[in-house]
C-alpha angles and dihedrals in degrees: 000000000000120000134204114216119212119191122194127186134182113263111263092248093053118093114243108207093176091053091047092051091050095049090049091051097047097077090051088059094048098263103126098152097083126081101176143025131188116187120213140166132260124201125192114205113194116213126203104222131351122348105239127189088256092056091046089051090051089052090052090050092049089048092053098041106033116007095053137042102230092202094065106010140061125209099230100178141015110178143151114253101224095172100050092233118173096206 
């Protein structure tokens, strides 16, 4: 079944304490290549049948109105997952 992937990230001006904790822990685990981390959310919306432009528009609306908090988060992507990846 096709899926629509929605990705949400904190707005750039919003502090990201989870990202900060991760970036501070990475060097202790041997990962010294990274200087910043921002943690976001990913939603997978499963669709019965074909993903039409109308369904994609409904996913964008759900992302803006329910899946994200527009005060502190941006919806950065709403896309159809053609490959069925789980990452």
